[in-house]
C-alpha positions in Angstrom: 97.0 83.8 116.4 94.7 80.9 116.2 95.2 79.1 112.9 92.4 77.8 110.7 91.4 74.3 111.7 92.2 74.9 115.4 89.6 74.9 118.2 88.5 78.4 119.3 89.2 79.2 122.9 86.4 78.8 125.5 85.9 82.2 127.1 83.2 84.2 128.9 82.7 87.8 127.8 80.4 90.6 128.9 78.2 92.2 126.3 77.0 95.8 125.8 73.8 95.0 127.6 75.4 93.5 130.7 74.9 89.8 129.7 77.6 87.3 129.5 78.3 85.2 126.4 80.2 81.9 126.5 82.5 81.6 123.5 82.8 77.8 123.1 81.3 75.4 120.6 78.6 77.7 119.3 76.3 75.2 117.6 76.0 77.5 114.6 78.6 79.6 112.7 80.1 82.5 114.6 81.6 85.6 113.1 83.9 87.1 115.8 85.4 90.4 114.6 87.9 92.4 116.6 88.0 96.1 116.2 90.3 98.7 117.8 87.9 101.2 119.3 84.2 102.2 119.6 82.9 105.1 117.6 86.0 105.8 115.4 85.5 106.1 111.6 86.8 102.7 110.5 85.3 100.8 113.4 81.9 102.5 112.9 81.9 101.7 109.2 82.7 98.1 109.9 80.0 97.8 112.6 77.4 99.4 110.3 78.4 97.1 107.4 77.8 94.1 109.6 74.5 95.6 110.9 73.3 96.2 107.3 74.1 92.7 106.3 72.8 91.0 109.5 69.6 89.7 107.8 71.8 87.6 105.4 73.9 86.3 108.2 70.9 85.4 110.2 69.4 83.4 107.2 72.6 81.4 107.2 72.2 80.9 111.0 75.4 82.8 111.7 75.9 84.9 114.8 77.9 88.1 114.5 79.8 89.4 117.5 82.1 92.5 117.7 84.9 92.7 120.3 87.0 95.6 121.5 88.7 96.6 124.7 86.4 99.3 125.9 83.9 98.6 128.7 80.2 97.7 128.5 79.1 101.4 128.9 81.1 102.4 125.9 79.7 99.4 123.9 76.1 100.3 124.9 76.6 103.9 123.8 78.2 102.9 120.5 75.5 100.3 119.8 72.7 102.8 120.6 74.2 105.6 118.5 74.5 103.4 115.4 71.5 101.1 115.9 73.7 98.1 116.1 71.5 95.0 116.6 74.1 92.4 117.3 76.1 92.0 120.5 79.3 93.9 121.1 81.6 92.3 123.6 83.6 94.3 126.2 87.1 93.0 126.5 88.3 95.6 128.9 91.2 93.5 130.2 92.0 92.3 126.7 91.9 88.7 127.8 89.9 87.6 124.7 92.1 89.6 122.4 95.2 88.0 123.9 93.7 84.5 123.5 93.0 85.1 119.9 96.4 86.7 119.2 95.0 90.1 118.2 96.5 92.1 121.2 99.5 93.3 119.4 102.2 96.1 119.4 101.1 98.9 117.1 102.9 102.1 116.0 101.5 105.5 115.2 103.7 108.6 114.5 106.7 106.7 115.9 104.9 105.9 119.2 104.6 102.2 120.1 101.6 100.9 122.1 99.5 97.8 122.6 96.1 97.5 120.9 93.8 95.3 118.9 94.7 94.5 115.4 91.6 94.5 113.2 91.0 90.8 112.7 88.0 88.6 111.9 87.4 84.9 112.7 84.7 82.6 111.3 84.2 79.8 113.7 82.2 76.8 112.5 79.3 75.1 114.4 81.7 72.7 116.0 83.9 75.4 117.4 86.8 75.3 115.0 88.3 78.3 113.2 87.2 78.0 109.6 88.6 81.3 108.4 90.7 84.2 109.7 91.4 87.6 108.2 94.4 89.7 109.5 94.8 93.4 109.1 91.3 93.8 107.8 90.5 96.5 105.3 86.9 97.5 105.9 85.5 98.1 102.4 84.2 94.8 101.0 85.2 92.8 104.1 81.7 91.9 105.2 80.9 90.4 101.8 84.1 88.3 102.1 83.0 87.1 105.5 79.5 86.3 104.3 80.9 84.3 101.4 83.0 82.3 103.9 80.1 81.6 106.1 77.9 80.6 103.1 80.6 78.1 102.1 80.6 76.3 105.5 79.0 72.8 105.4 75.4 72.8 106.7 
């Protein structure tokens, strides 16, 4: 995991619309949230919560990006179905998840597998991790993230 105060990794990632985003020193605050899978109940709620609060994030000049391991086609379908108006990043080879330390062993019904741990990073305008939330619980999370973004120096 990347600790608060450390530089965020510089990476290139494909978006749901086939573009490529460079994750480096963003120039404005960046909310990078990792979610396990497109179109599942918790992931949908989280995405819709960010969508609903996007105008507040934009006023604070923060960019919101969601990341999971499914491909661009899955991201595009998910975004269209739920009218998501911020980029979703396709990390099909889980390279971004690994760099950020969120590609982890999980367990369900006694079966172990690798997957994304629901985690959110706030990266300041200079490219340093300002805040990190591990094992995110969706209800109320977007407000916590907004509060952290609002507390960043201008």
